FIMARMAR-515252 format. One record per residue (C-alpha): residue in three letters; x, y, z. Coordinates in steps of 0.2 Angstrom, whole numbers, padded with zeros to 4 digits, always signed. Layout:
alaXYZ...
# end
This chain:
met+0001-0061-0056thr-0012-0064-0043ala-0010-0060-0025ile-0018-0078-0020glu-0023-0093-0030thr-0029-0109-0023lys-0036-0124-0032gln-0046-0138-0022leu-0036-0135-0006arg-0041-0148+0007lys-0036-0151+0025glu-0041-0166+0035tyr-0037-0169+0054gly-0039-0188+0056thr-0057-0191+0050lys-0062-0174+0052thr-0062-0162+0037ala-0059-0144+0041val-0058-0137+0023asp-0065-0147+0009asp-0062-0137-0007leu-0055-0121-0006thr-0053-0113-0023leu-0052-0094-0025glu-0042-0080-0032val-0037-0063-0025glu-0030-0049-0036pro-0016-0036-0031gly-0023-0021-0023glu-0040-0030-0019val-0047-0030-0002phe-0056-0048+0000gly-0068-0052+0013phe-0068-0071+0019leu-0085-0074+0028gly-0092-0089+0036pro-0100-0095+0052asn-0090-0102+0066gly-0082-0118+0061ala-0082-0115+0043gly-0064-0117+0040lys-0059-0100+0039thr-0044-0099+0051thr-0038-0116+0044ser-0038-0109+0027ile-0028-0094+0032lys-0015-0106+0040met-0014-0117+0025leu-0011-0101+0014leu+0003-0095+0027asn+0011-0113+0026leu+0007-0114+0045val-0002-0131+0042thr+0002-0142+0026pro-0013-0146+0015thr-0019-0163+0013ser-0022-0160-0005gly-0024-0147-0018asn-0012-0132-0022gly-0010-0113-0021arg+0001-0099-0025leu+0005-0082-0016leu+0011-0068-0026gly+0015-0080-0041gln+0025-0093-0030pro+0020-0109-0022leu+0015-0109-0004gly+0029-0109+0008asp+0041-0100-0003asn+0053-0092+0009glu+0056-0077-0001ile+0038-0073-0003arg+0035-0076+0015gly+0046-0061+0018lys+0033-0050+0008ile+0018-0056+0018gly+0010-0047+0034tyr-0001-0057+0046leu-0012-0052+0061pro-0019-0068+0068glu-0036-0068+0078his-0028-0075+0094phe-0010-0068+0097arg+0001-0068+0112phe+0013-0054+0112his+0029-0051+0122thr+0021-0041+0137trp+0039-0036+0144leu+0043-0027+0128lys+0041-0009+0125ala+0031-0005+0109trp+0046+0001+0099glu+0056-0014+0105phe+0042-0025+0099leu+0041-0019+0082asp+0061-0019+0081phe+0060-0037+0086his+0049-0041+0071gly+0059-0031+0059lys+0075-0041+0064met+0066-0056+0060phe+0063-0049+0043arg+0081-0046+0042met+0078-0027+0040glu+0093-0015+0042lys+0094-0005+0058ser+0093+0011+0049gln+0077+0005+0040arg+0069-0001+0057gln+0073+0016+0064asp+0064+0025+0050val+0049+0013+0049ile+0044+0011+0067pro+0040+0029+0071lys+0029+0030+0056leu+0020+0014+0060leu+0016+0019+0078asp+0010+0035+0072leu-0001+0027+0059val-0010+0015+0072gly-0012+0030+0084leu+0001+0023+0097lys+0015+0037+0094glu+0013+0043+0113ser+0015+0024+0119thr+0031+0021+0110tyr+0041+0017+0126ala+0026+0010+0136lys+0026-0009+0138leu+0014-0020+0129gly+0008-0027+0146thr+0001-0011+0150phe-0009-0009+0134ser-0028-0011+0133lys-0036-0025+0122gly-0038-0011+0108met-0020-0005+0110thr-0014-0022+0108gln-0024-0025+0093arg-0017-0009+0085ile+0002-0014+0089gly-0002-0031+0081leu-0008-0022+0065ala+0008-0012+0066gln+0019-0027+0067ala+0009-0035+0052leu+0014-0020+0041met+0032-0019+0047asn+0040-0027+0031asp+0029-0017+0019pro+0021-0031+0013lys+0013-0035-0003leu+0000-0046+0004val-0008-0045+0021phe-0019-0057+0031leu-0030-0049+0045asp-0039-0061+0055glu-0052-0052+0065pro-0043-0035+0064thr-0056-0025+0072ser-0062-0036+0087gly-0059-0026+0103leu-0059-0010+0094asp-0071+0005+0098pro-0079+0015+0083leu-0064+0027+0082gly-0052+0011+0081arg-0062+0003+0068lys-0062+0019+0058leu-0042+0020+0059val-0041+0001+0053arg-0053+0005+0038asp-0041+0020+0033ile-0026+0009+0035ile-0033-0004+0023asp-0039+0009+0011gly-0021+0015+0010leu-0015-0002+0007arg-0027-0004-0007asn-0021+0012-0015glu-0003+0006-0014gly-0007-0010-0023thr-0006-0021-0008ala-0019-0036-0007val-0029-0038+0009phe-0036-0055+0015leu-0049-0050+0029asn-0058-0061+0040ser-0071-0054+0051his-0087-0057+0060leu-0092-0038+0059leu-0100-0038+0042ser-0104-0020+0043glu-0085-0017+0043ile-0083-0029+0028glu-0096-0020+0019gln-0088-0003+0020thr-0071-0010+0017cys-0070-0025+0004asp-0070-0025-0015arg-0076-0043-0015val-0082-0056-0003ala-0083-0075-0003phe-0095-0086+0008ile-0088-0101+0015arg-0096-0115+0024ser-0089-0133+0029gly-0073-0128+0020val-0081-0124+0004val-0083-0108-0005leu-0101-0106-0008glu-0101-0090-0018thr-0089-0076-0022asn-0096-0059-0027ser-0090-0041-0029met-0098-0028-0017ala-0103-0018-0032thr-0113-0033-0039leu-0121-0036-0022asn-0127-0018-0020gln-0135-0019-0037glu-0145-0035-0032arg-0163-0034-0026leu-0170-0019-0016arg-0182-0021-0002val-0197-0008-0004val-0207-0003+0011leu-0224+0003+0004arg-0238+0012+0014val-0255+0017+0006ala-0269+0028+0012lys-0283+0016+0011pro-0276-0002+0013ser-0287-0016+0006ala-0284-0035+0008glu-0283-0037-0011leu-0268-0025-0012ala-0255-0039-0007asn-0262-0050-0021asp-0263-0036-0033leu-0244-0032-0030ala-0239-0051-0031ser-0247-0051-0049leu-0234-0039-0054gly-0222-0052-0059asp-0212-0042-0072tyr-0208-0028-0059ile-0207-0038-0042ser-0194-0051-0040ala-0204-0062-0028asp-0220-0064-0020val-0224-0052-0006asp-0214-0059+0009ala-0222-0049+0023pro-0240-0050+0029phe-0251-0035+0024asn-0254-0024+0039cys-0272-0017+0038glu-0268-0005+0052thr-0253+0004+0046gly-0255+0000+0027gln-0238-0006+0026ile-0232-0020+0015ile-0214-0026+0010phe-0209-0032-0007his-0193-0034-0018val-0188-0027-0035asp-0173-0032-0046cys-0169-0014-0050glu-0174+0004-0045glu-0182+0007-0062asn-0195-0005-0057ile-0201+0005-0043gly-0208+0018-0054ser-0218+0005-0063val-0226-0002-0047ala-0229+0016-0042arg-0238+0020-0058his-0249+0004-0057leu-0254+0008-0039val-0259+0026-0043glu-0269+0020-0059asn-0278+0007-0047gly-0284+0021-0035his-0271+0020-0021ser-0264+0035-0013ile-0246+0031-0009tyr-0240+0038+0008glu-0223+0029+0008leu-0213+0020-0006lys-0194+0018+0002pro-0182+0007-0007gln-0168-0001+0005arg-0152-0010+0000ile-0151-0028+0006thr-0137-0028+0018leu-0122-0040+0017glu-0128-0047+0033glu-0145-0053+0025arg-0135-0059+0010phe-0124-0069+0022leu-0139-0077+0031asp-0148-0081+0014val-0132-0090+0007ile-0127-0099+0023gln-0146-0104+0028gly-0149-0109+0010glu-0134-0121+0010glu-0141-0128+0027glu-0158-0132+0019
# end
C-alpha cells in the first residue's frame, strides 16, 4: 500500500490551470520533497490531496483509499504554510481542541499532549497563550497539532519558515523520528538545504507538472564538479581537458584563469578524477589542487527548472 498515489490530477480555476498533470507515488516511511518555484502548483496539489479542493480531473489515493475518505483523513496530519491559530487558547488547550476534533478520548489526549509539547520544545509554555508566542514557537505548536493523532501520513507545507537553526534541527529530528516509525512525510519547502538533509526522494514541479522525480542517493551520485589548479597554467590546458571526453562529462564550463591557474570541469564519477590527474601529470602539469564538489540540490533544481523554461 502506497502512502500517496496520484494519476493525472488536474485543477482548473476558470481559464487558469493551477495543476496540469500531477502523477506521483510516495511510500510508507518515506520523506518526499516537493519542489518548485512560486506559482508552480505545490499548495494546490496539497489541497487536492487533502480534499480541501476538488480536482477537475484525474484520481488519487491516500493510504490505499480514495481522496476524501473520512476514515483515512483521521490518520493524516497537516501543517499549512499560512495558519491562523486561536490566539486566546493556551498551548495545551489548543492541542486538546484538535484532539477532540480527532475524537480522541480524554485520557489519550492527556497522555499525548505533554509528550508533544516536550517533543517540539514547548514544555515550559504549556500554559502560555498562543497570542504570546513568537513566530518560531507558533510554527512548532503547529507541528505538534499535525502530530496529535499519531498520523500515518503527514503533510508539512514550509515547516521550517520562521525557525532559527536550532528550530530547524529540531524539525529535522522529528521528521527522522517519523520516518523510523514508518510514517510518510510529504514536505514542501523553499529551503533546499533542509530538503537535501531530510528527504529520501524529491520531485521537481513546474506549472503543475512533475518534471522529474529522483532519490537523493541518485542525485548525490550524479556529476561531480572538480576544481583544478596547476603550477604553470597554459592557454592550451582547457582544450586539453575538453578533449578527455571519456572522463569529463561536459566541455569545460568556466573560463581558464591564467592568473590562478584554476579551471572547473565535471566528471560523472569519482573514478574519473584519477584518470584526469594521471593525464595531467603525464603531460607535465604540476597539480596544486584537484578538489571534487558535489552538485547541490539547489543547483540541480535550477538546472531542471531553467531547462524547462528554455
